[in-house]
Structure formats: C-alpha cells, structure tokens
C-alpha positions as CSV (number, residue, x, y, z in Angstrom):
1,M,12.8,-7.6,13.7
2,A,15.3,-10.5,14.0
3,Q,16.8,-11.5,10.7
4,S,15.8,-15.1,11.2
5,N,12.1,-14.3,11.6
6,Y,12.0,-11.8,8.7
7,K,10.9,-13.0,5.3
8,R,10.6,-10.5,2.5
9,I,7.5,-10.0,0.5
10,S,8.0,-11.0,-3.2
11,A,8.2,-8.5,-6.0
12,T,5.2,-10.2,-7.6
13,A,3.1,-9.6,-4.5
14,Y,4.1,-5.9,-4.5
15,Q,3.3,-5.6,-8.2
16,A,-0.1,-7.1,-7.5
17,L,-0.6,-4.6,-4.7
18,R,0.3,-1.7,-7.1
19,E,-2.3,-3.0,-9.5
20,A,-5.0,-3.5,-6.8
21,V,-4.5,0.0,-5.3
22,S,-4.8,1.7,-8.7
23,R,-7.8,-0.3,-9.9
24,V,-10.1,-1.3,-7.0
25,F,-11.4,2.2,-6.5
26,W,-13.1,4.1,-9.3
27,Y,-12.8,7.6,-7.8
28,K,-9.6,9.1,-6.3
29,P,-11.4,10.6,-3.2
30,T,-12.6,7.1,-2.4
31,L,-9.1,5.7,-2.8
32,E,-7.7,8.4,-0.5
33,T,-10.3,7.8,2.2
34,Y,-9.7,4.1,2.1
35,L,-5.9,4.5,2.3
36,R,-6.1,7.0,5.2
37,T,-8.4,4.6,7.1
38,A,-6.5,1.4,6.3
39,L,-3.1,3.0,7.1
40,R,-4.2,5.1,10.1
41,D,-1.6,3.4,12.3
42,H,1.1,4.7,9.8
43,P,-0.1,8.1,8.5
44,E,3.5,9.0,7.7
45,L,3.2,6.7,4.7
46,L,0.8,9.1,3.0
47,V,2.5,12.3,3.8
48,G,3.3,14.2,0.6
49,I,1.4,11.8,-1.7
50,N,-0.4,13.8,-4.3
51,F,-3.9,12.4,-4.4
52,K,-4.7,14.5,-7.4
53,A,-2.2,12.6,-9.4
54,K,-3.1,9.5,-11.5
55,K,-4.2,6.5,-9.4
56,R,-1.2,4.6,-10.8
57,E,1.2,7.3,-9.5
58,I,-0.4,7.2,-6.1
59,A,-0.1,3.4,-6.0
60,D,3.5,3.5,-7.1
61,E,4.5,6.1,-4.5
62,L,2.8,4.2,-1.7
63,V,4.2,0.8,-2.7
64,D,7.7,2.2,-3.1
65,R,7.4,3.6,0.4
66,L,6.3,0.2,1.8
67,I,9.2,-1.5,0.0
68,Q,11.8,1.1,1.1
69,D,11.1,0.4,4.8
70,E,9.7,-3.1,4.5
71,H,10.9,-4.3,7.9
72,R,8.8,-1.6,9.5
73,Y,5.7,-1.7,7.2
74,Q,5.5,-5.3,6.3
75,Q,2.4,-6.0,8.4
76,A,0.7,-2.9,6.9
77,A,1.5,-4.1,3.4
78,I,0.2,-7.6,4.1
79,Q,-3.0,-6.2,5.6
80,L,-3.5,-4.0,2.5
81,M,-3.0,-7.1,0.3
82,V,-5.5,-9.2,2.2
83,E,-8.1,-6.5,2.4
84,L,-7.8,-5.6,-1.3
85,A,-7.8,-9.2,-2.4
86,S,-11.1,-9.8,-0.5
87,M,-12.9,-6.9,-2.3
88,T,-15.3,-7.7,-5.1
C-alpha cells in the first residue's frame, strides 16, 4: 500500500478490539467459530493460537498479529471492529 494512502489504526482502537474480542462471546468455542468465519480470508492469523487459553490471551495474540502486519491486515482489523461494535 502506498505510504500516502496508509493511515495507521490508533492504539486506542486496537485496545477496544482486544476488549471486544475477549468479552463479546461467553464461550470460547463460540469465539473460535466466530473468528474462523470472520477471518476466513486470512486463516494464517489464527494458526497456532491456543483456543483453550483464556479469552484475554486469545484476544491479545490475535490483536498483536494484526498490529505486527498492519499494512496487510488493516482491512481485516477494521472489519472485526465494525462487526463487534454492532453486536448487542
């Protein structure tokens, strides 16, 4: 992506995503199913994530991966943010 068209997502937005991923789903299997579906275009993001870990650890690992390669996964991160924000 050209540098002039690339605007980074704020740290505050990523922190909100961490919170949402860890809190929106009561059960870990439901969280895993959601993430596998929502990120089906980028299954590599979930490789090696331990879905038996605490939900906070799952969220931290995923968001860290989104941040590490933000130029590649920015749209996926934004899509997750929008979808999770729209849930009640």
